[in-house]
C-alpha positions in Angstrom: -14.8 20.3 -16.1 -13.8 17.0 -14.6 -15.3 14.6 -17.1 -13.0 15.5 -20.0 -9.8 14.3 -18.2 -8.4 10.9 -17.4 -8.6 9.7 -13.8 -4.8 10.3 -13.4 -5.0 13.9 -14.8 -7.9 14.7 -12.4 -6.0 13.2 -9.5 -2.8 15.2 -10.3 -4.8 18.4 -10.6 -6.6 17.9 -7.3 -3.3 17.0 -5.7 -2.0 20.3 -6.8 -5.0 22.1 -5.5 -4.6 20.4 -2.1 -0.9 21.4 -2.1 -2.1 25.0 -2.1 -4.3 24.3 0.9 -1.6 22.4 2.8 0.8 25.3 2.2 -1.7 27.8 3.6 -3.3 25.6 6.3 -1.6 27.5 9.1 -2.4 30.9 7.7 -5.6 33.0 7.4 -6.7 32.4 3.8 -8.5 35.7 3.7 -5.3 37.8 4.1 -3.9 38.9 0.8 -2.4 37.6 -2.5 -3.5 35.3 -5.3 -2.7 32.1 -3.4 -5.1 33.1 -0.6 -7.8 33.7 -3.3 -7.1 30.3 -4.7 -7.4 28.7 -1.3 -10.7 30.4 -0.7 -12.1 29.0 -4.1 -10.8 25.5 -3.3 -12.3 25.6 0.2 -15.6 26.8 -1.2 -15.7 23.9 -3.6 -14.8 21.4 -0.9 -17.6 22.7 1.4 -20.2 22.1 -1.3 -19.2 18.4 -1.7 -21.2 15.6 -0.1 -19.6 14.6 3.2 -18.3 11.2 2.0 -16.7 12.8 -1.1 -15.1 15.5 1.0 -13.7 13.0 3.5 -12.3 10.8 0.8 -10.5 13.7 -0.9 -9.2 15.1 2.4 -7.9 11.7 3.4 -6.2 11.1 0.1 -4.8 14.6 -0.6 -4.7 16.8 2.5 -4.0 14.6 5.6 -1.6 12.3 3.8 -2.7 9.4 6.0 -1.6 5.8 5.1 -2.1 5.1 1.4 -4.6 2.3 1.8 -6.7 3.8 4.5 -9.9 3.0 2.5 -9.4 -0.8 2.6 -11.3 -1.0 5.9 -14.3 0.8 4.5 -14.6 0.0 0.7 -13.8 -2.6 -1.9 -11.2 -1.5 -4.4 -13.8 -1.0 -7.2 -16.1 1.0 -4.9 -13.2 3.2 -3.7 -12.1 4.1 -7.2 -15.7 4.7 -8.4 -16.3 7.0 -5.4 -12.9 8.7 -5.8 -13.5 9.3 -9.5 -17.0 10.8 -8.7 -15.4 13.0 -5.9 -12.7 14.3 -8.3 -15.4 15.2 -10.8 -17.5 16.9 -8.1 -14.5 18.8 -6.8 -13.4 20.1 -10.2 -16.9 20.8 -11.4 -17.4 22.9 -8.2 -14.5 25.3 -8.8 -15.7 28.7 -9.7 -13.0 31.2 -10.5 
């Protein structure tokens, strides 16, 4: 799913998915309603990602920590290469 989209499109889509998680983070996602079903699918996809990809996406989209958090860990090219791969993995892992 992820490979047919631009980096920006994938980033916006994953940002939307994480907004669902943020909105439901204080609630039991197994309760009821479609949003809870979506949260469950998103969480399932996240749990199947490699740890480094999951942490990168959580830092960028869920925790909303400082924008350049990655500069202490990666070069710019490495960060964007890893982020692009993580976005693809996340989107490819979604099973509706």
